[in-house]
C-alpha positions as CSV (number, residue, x, y, z in Angstrom):
1,M,79.7,-19.8,-69.9
2,L,79.1,-19.9,-66.1
3,Q,81.2,-16.7,-65.8
4,P,79.5,-14.3,-67.6
5,I,76.8,-15.6,-65.7
6,S,78.1,-15.1,-62.5
7,W,79.4,-11.5,-63.6
8,I,75.8,-10.4,-64.7
9,A,74.5,-11.6,-61.4
10,A,77.2,-10.0,-59.6
11,A,76.4,-6.7,-61.4
12,I,72.3,-7.1,-60.5
13,G,73.4,-7.8,-57.0
14,V,75.3,-4.5,-56.9
15,C,72.5,-2.5,-58.8
16,I,69.7,-4.0,-55.8
17,A,72.3,-2.7,-53.4
18,A,73.0,0.8,-54.7
19,F,69.0,1.0,-55.5
20,Y,68.5,-0.1,-51.8
21,Y,71.0,2.2,-50.3
22,V,69.3,5.3,-52.2
23,L,65.9,4.4,-51.2
24,N,67.2,4.1,-47.5
25,L,68.7,7.5,-47.7
26,R,65.8,9.2,-49.0
27,E,63.7,7.8,-46.2
28,T,66.3,8.7,-43.8
29,A,66.3,12.1,-44.9
30,K,62.2,12.1,-44.8
31,N,62.4,11.0,-41.2
32,R,64.6,13.5,-40.1
33,R,62.9,16.3,-41.7
34,A,59.9,15.2,-40.0
35,A,61.3,14.5,-36.7
36,T,62.4,18.3,-37.2
37,S,59.2,19.7,-38.0
38,N,57.7,18.0,-35.1
39,N,60.4,19.7,-32.7
40,V,59.9,22.9,-33.8
41,Q,56.2,22.5,-33.7
42,Q,56.7,21.3,-29.9
43,L,58.4,24.6,-29.1
44,F,55.4,26.7,-30.5
45,L,52.7,24.9,-28.5
46,T,54.3,25.4,-25.0
47,E,52.2,27.4,-22.2
48,E,55.6,29.5,-22.3
49,W,55.8,30.4,-25.6
50,Q,52.3,31.3,-26.0
51,Q,52.6,33.9,-23.2
52,R,56.0,35.0,-24.5
53,F,54.0,35.8,-27.8
54,L,51.4,37.5,-26.1
55,D,53.5,39.8,-24.2
56,V,55.5,40.8,-27.2
57,M,52.6,41.0,-29.5
58,S,51.1,43.7,-27.0
59,M,53.9,46.2,-27.2
60,Q,51.9,49.3,-28.6
61,W,54.2,51.6,-30.4
62,K,53.4,54.7,-32.9
63,D,56.6,55.0,-34.7
64,F,60.0,53.4,-34.8
65,D,61.4,56.4,-32.5
66,D,58.3,56.0,-30.1
67,F,59.3,52.0,-30.2
68,K,62.8,53.1,-29.1
69,K,61.9,55.3,-26.2
70,K,59.6,52.4,-24.9
71,Y,61.2,49.2,-26.0
72,D,64.5,49.5,-26.9
73,S,67.2,47.0,-25.1
74,S,68.8,50.0,-23.3
75,V,65.5,51.5,-22.1
76,N,63.6,48.1,-21.1
77,P,66.0,45.0,-21.1
78,Q,63.1,42.8,-20.2
79,S,61.2,43.3,-23.1
80,Y,64.2,43.3,-25.5
81,V,64.6,39.6,-24.1
82,K,60.9,38.7,-24.7
83,R,60.9,39.9,-28.3
84,N,64.4,39.2,-29.4
85,S,63.8,35.6,-28.3
86,L,60.5,35.4,-30.2
87,L,62.0,36.7,-33.2
88,V,65.5,34.9,-33.1
89,Q,63.3,31.9,-32.5
90,Y,61.7,32.6,-35.9
91,D,64.6,33.9,-37.8
92,N,65.8,30.2,-36.8
93,V,62.8,28.3,-38.2
94,G,62.7,30.4,-41.4
95,R,66.8,29.1,-41.9
96,Q,65.6,25.9,-41.3
97,Y,63.2,26.3,-43.9
98,R,64.9,27.9,-46.4
99,S,67.6,25.0,-46.0
100,G,64.8,22.3,-46.6
101,V,65.2,21.1,-42.7
102,V,61.8,22.2,-41.9
103,D,58.3,21.4,-43.6
104,L,56.5,24.7,-44.1
105,D,53.2,22.6,-44.0
106,A,54.1,20.8,-40.7
107,F,55.5,24.2,-39.1
108,G,52.7,26.3,-41.1
109,S,49.9,24.4,-39.2
110,V,50.7,25.2,-35.8
111,S,52.0,28.7,-36.3
112,A,51.3,30.3,-39.5
113,Y,49.0,32.9,-38.5
114,A,51.2,34.1,-35.5
115,L,54.9,34.1,-37.3
116,V,53.1,35.9,-39.5
117,L,51.4,38.6,-37.5
118,A,54.5,38.5,-35.5
119,W,56.6,39.8,-38.9
120,L,53.7,42.3,-40.4
121,K,53.8,44.2,-36.5
122,F,58.1,44.2,-36.3
123,K,58.7,44.3,-39.9
124,P,59.2,48.7,-39.5
125,I,61.0,48.1,-36.3
126,I,63.4,45.6,-37.6
127,E,64.1,47.5,-40.7
128,G,64.5,50.6,-38.5
129,Y,67.4,48.8,-36.6
130,R,68.6,47.1,-39.8
131,G,71.8,49.0,-40.7
132,L,71.8,50.8,-37.5
133,E,72.0,48.4,-34.5
134,Y,71.4,45.2,-36.8
135,P,73.3,44.0,-39.7
136,R,71.7,44.9,-42.7
137,D,70.2,41.1,-43.3
138,S,69.2,40.5,-39.8
139,F,66.0,38.5,-39.5
140,S,66.1,38.0,-43.2
141,D,65.2,34.1,-42.9
142,F,62.1,35.5,-40.5
143,E,61.2,37.4,-43.3
144,Y,61.8,34.7,-45.6
145,I,59.2,32.3,-44.3
146,A,56.9,34.8,-43.3
147,E,56.3,36.1,-46.9
148,A,56.3,32.2,-47.9
149,L,53.3,31.7,-45.1
150,E,51.8,34.7,-46.1
151,K,51.2,33.9,-49.4
152,R,50.0,30.7,-48.5
153,L,47.7,32.2,-46.2
154,K,46.4,34.7,-48.8
155,D,45.8,31.6,-51.2
156,K,43.9,29.6,-48.7
157,D,42.1,32.4,-47.2
158,P,41.7,35.7,-49.2
159,A,40.0,37.5,-46.9
160,F,43.0,36.7,-44.1
161,M,44.8,39.9,-44.7
162,K,41.5,42.1,-43.9
163,N,40.8,40.2,-41.0
164,I,44.5,41.3,-39.4
165,D,43.0,44.9,-39.1
166,S,40.4,43.4,-36.5
167,I,43.1,41.7,-34.3
168,S,43.5,44.4,-31.7
169,W,46.7,42.6,-30.6
170,A,48.3,42.6,-33.3
171,K,48.3,46.4,-34.2
172,S,51.3,48.4,-33.3
173,L,49.7,51.7,-33.2
174,D,48.3,53.2,-30.2
175,Q,44.8,54.1,-30.4
């Protein structure tokens, strides 16, 4: 009689331990995701990042050929460094979002508008370089997160896309 009771007690103990282990794993994953999202947020709040963003977004061009004449790495290495560091960072965040490491809401609360504006401005340039000097899938993670954030912004604020035209530094065409 005591032996079956001890087996049941042992089985219950194993079940409780397994349940606790699963809860602990979930909490650890949640904490890692929050920490990573926080680290990503902090990057986009620095004065250096804000200055780089404004420098890159103030670039003006008429079309892809005009862009290459003014800002291509062979012509203007300094602008390439600023632009590429911004685009690569956004691509990295997109990769982290795609893999579930970064929370879209947490990141979006800090930099959603800026990321979407940067994507809309540089999309024709990135597409122009794809297959020429960049691999065909270059900046695809940037594109992925930009589209997700753009959809979320449109849902929250339907006038958002109309307002983009009034943001002078977001425009890519010379006036």
